[in-house]
Structure formats: structure tokens, C-alpha cells
C-alpha positions in Angstrom: -37.4 -50.9 207.9 -37.7 -47.0 209.3 -33.9 -46.8 208.9 -34.1 -47.3 205.0 -30.6 -45.7 204.8 -28.5 -49.0 206.0 -30.7 -51.3 203.5 -28.2 -53.2 201.7 -25.0 -52.3 203.9 -23.3 -54.4 205.6 -23.8 -56.5 208.8 -21.3 -54.8 211.1 -22.3 -51.0 209.8 -25.8 -51.7 210.8 -25.2 -53.2 213.8 -22.8 -50.2 215.1 -24.7 -47.5 213.5 -28.0 -48.9 214.9 -26.0 -49.3 218.5 -25.1 -45.3 217.8 -28.8 -44.3 217.2 -30.3 -46.0 220.1 -27.5 -45.1 222.4 -27.7 -41.3 222.0 -31.5 -42.0 221.9 -31.6 -43.4 225.2 -28.9 -41.3 226.6 -30.8 -37.9 225.6 -33.6 -39.8 227.4 -32.2 -40.3 230.7 -30.3 -37.2 230.8 -34.1 -35.1 229.9 -35.3 -37.3 232.9 -32.5 -36.2 235.2 -33.4 -32.4 234.2 -37.3 -33.4 235.9 -36.4 -35.0 238.4 -34.3 -32.2 239.4 -37.5 -30.0 239.2 -39.4 -32.2 241.0 -37.0 -32.2 244.0 -37.0 -28.2 243.8 -40.6 -28.1 244.3 -43.0 -28.1 246.6 -44.4 -31.7 246.2 -40.6 -32.9 246.4 -40.3 -30.9 249.4 -43.8 -32.3 250.8 -42.4 -36.4 250.0 -38.7 -35.8 250.5 -38.4 -38.9 252.3 -40.4 -41.0 250.3 -38.7 -39.3 247.5 -35.7 -40.6 248.9 -36.5 -43.8 249.9 -38.0 -45.2 245.8 -34.5 -43.4 244.2 -32.8 -46.0 246.8 -35.0 -48.4 245.3 -34.5 -47.7 241.6 -30.9 -47.2 242.0 -30.6 -51.3 244.0 -33.4 -52.7 241.6 -33.3 -51.1 238.6 -30.3 -51.6 236.3 -32.3 -55.0 235.3 -35.7 -52.9 234.1 -33.3 -50.6 232.5 -31.5 -53.6 230.2 -34.9 -55.3 229.6 -36.8 -52.8 229.0 -34.6 -52.4 225.6 -36.5 -55.7 224.4 -39.8 -54.3 224.2 -42.0 -52.2 222.4 -43.0 -49.1 224.2 -42.0 -49.5 227.6 -38.0 -48.3 227.0 -38.2 -44.4 226.8 -40.3 -44.6 229.7 -38.4 -46.8 231.7 -34.5 -44.2 230.7 -36.9 -41.0 231.2 -37.5 -42.5 234.7 -34.3 -43.7 236.0 -33.1 -39.8 235.4 -36.1 -38.7 236.9 -35.2 -40.8 240.0 -31.7 -39.9 239.4 -30.5 -43.8 238.9 -26.9 -43.1 239.6 -25.0 -42.7 236.4 -22.3 -45.4 236.0 -25.1 -48.2 236.8 -27.6 -47.0 234.2 -24.4 -46.5 231.8 -23.8 -49.9 232.1 -27.6 -51.3 232.4 -28.0 -49.1 229.2 -24.9 -49.6 227.1 -25.6 -53.5 228.0 -29.9 -53.0 226.6 -28.3 -51.3 223.5 -26.2 -54.0 222.9 -29.0 -56.6 223.0 -31.3 -53.6 220.8 -28.6 -53.3 218.2 -28.8 -57.2 217.5 -32.6 -57.3 217.5 -33.0 -54.7 214.9 -30.1 -56.4 212.9 -30.1 -59.6 212.7 -34.3 -59.4 211.7 -35.5 -60.1 215.4 -37.8 -57.3 214.9 -39.9 -59.6 211.8 -40.1 -62.4 214.3 -41.4 -60.4 217.1 -44.1 -58.8 214.9 -45.2 -62.5 213.5 -45.1 -63.8 216.9 -47.6 -60.8 217.7 -49.7 -60.9 215.0 -50.2 -64.7 216.5 -50.7 -63.6 220.0 -53.8 -61.1 218.3 -55.6 -64.2 216.3 -54.8 -66.6 219.1 -53.0 -66.2 222.6 -53.1 -69.4 223.8 -51.3 -70.8 220.8 -48.9 -67.7 220.8 -48.2 -69.1 224.4 -47.6 -72.5 223.4 -45.2 -71.3 220.4 -42.9 -70.0 222.9 -43.1 -72.6 225.6 -42.4 -75.3 222.4 -39.5 -73.0 221.4 -38.1 -72.6 225.0 -38.6 -76.7 225.5 -36.7 -77.0 222.0 -33.9 -74.5 222.9 -33.0 -76.2 226.3 -33.2 -79.5 224.8 -30.7 -78.3 222.2 -28.4 -76.7 224.7 -28.5 -80.2 226.9 -27.9 -82.2 223.6 -24.9 -80.2 222.8 -23.5 -80.3 226.4 -23.7 -84.3 226.3 -22.3 -84.3 222.8 -19.5 -82.1 223.8 -18.7 -83.7 227.8 -15.4 -85.6 227.7 -16.6 -90.0 227.4 -15.1 -91.3 230.5 -12.1 -93.2 230.3 -12.7 -97.1 229.7 -11.2 -99.1 232.5 -9.4 -102.4 231.0 -8.6 -104.9 233.4 -4.4 -105.2 234.2 -3.1 -107.6 233.7 -0.8 -109.4 236.8 2.8 -109.9 236.1 3.4 -113.7 236.0 4.8 -115.0 239.0 8.6 -116.1 239.1 9.6 -119.4 240.5 12.1 -118.7 243.0 
């Protein structure tokens, strides 16, 4: 574990420490990218491709936030996505929300031992990609089945209709 100083600490300490670490790292990478992007915009290349650069930035602003969030669940892509988000001048409020959601997920994966699961899956994939895909599909089917079972179990029972007795007719 690269964070040995957290070993043996309570869960909340580990989670919030990792959350702070990944938040600071992602912010530093984004702002480094912003600086690099500003340099590109001022350069001859930036002036030459100006309209295409603006169009690319608009696409990043529109479709980039989900990529930022999901990048935190990958290995080796997160830094590149954060740097590109800064360099392509993704609007900071949009980036911040997407990045924070990704940070929450990243801290959960690391603090709950998710990296051990990912490492085991990767080892299986290296031995047999088909078996790793089959295992993934099996886990997904089991999760969907479990969710359906829970939903059915929690659903309220429909009321049972009983026959109503007609009031007895009275003689007039």
C-alpha cells in the first residue's frame, strides 16, 4: 500500500485523508494544464488553429465532465484527463463538480480495498481475457439479480380482495 502511514487507522481517517490527497493532486494537475493551455493559446500554433481549438474546447466543456469523473476509476488515465481538462480550459465549476465526484469514488476504492479486487481481476485478465470477461459478466448478472430480488421483496403486497357480504334484505 503506498499510504502506509494510514495503516491501522479508523476508516473515516483513511477515507478523508485519501480524499484530501487525491483532491490536491487533481487540482494541481488541472491548474498545471491551465497554464500549459494558456501558453498554447498565445503561441503561433494556437493562433493558427484558433477556431478548431475553440471548437475542441466547447466539446470538452460539454462532454468532458463524465470523462473526468470516470477517469478516477482507471489506472494511468486520471492524470492525463485532468491535465487535458485544464489545457482545454474546461470551465472550472463544471470541472470541480466532476472532479469532486471522481475523488469521492477514488477514495472509496482505495480505502475499501478495491485496488485488491482490481489487481486480482487484472491478474485473471492477463492469464485469460475470456475468463476475466466471463467473471465480469457473471458478477454483473448477479448484481442485477440481487437488485431485482431486493426490489421485489421490498415491494408492498397488493391488498387481498375479499367478498363483501351484502346486507340482509329486510322485509317491508
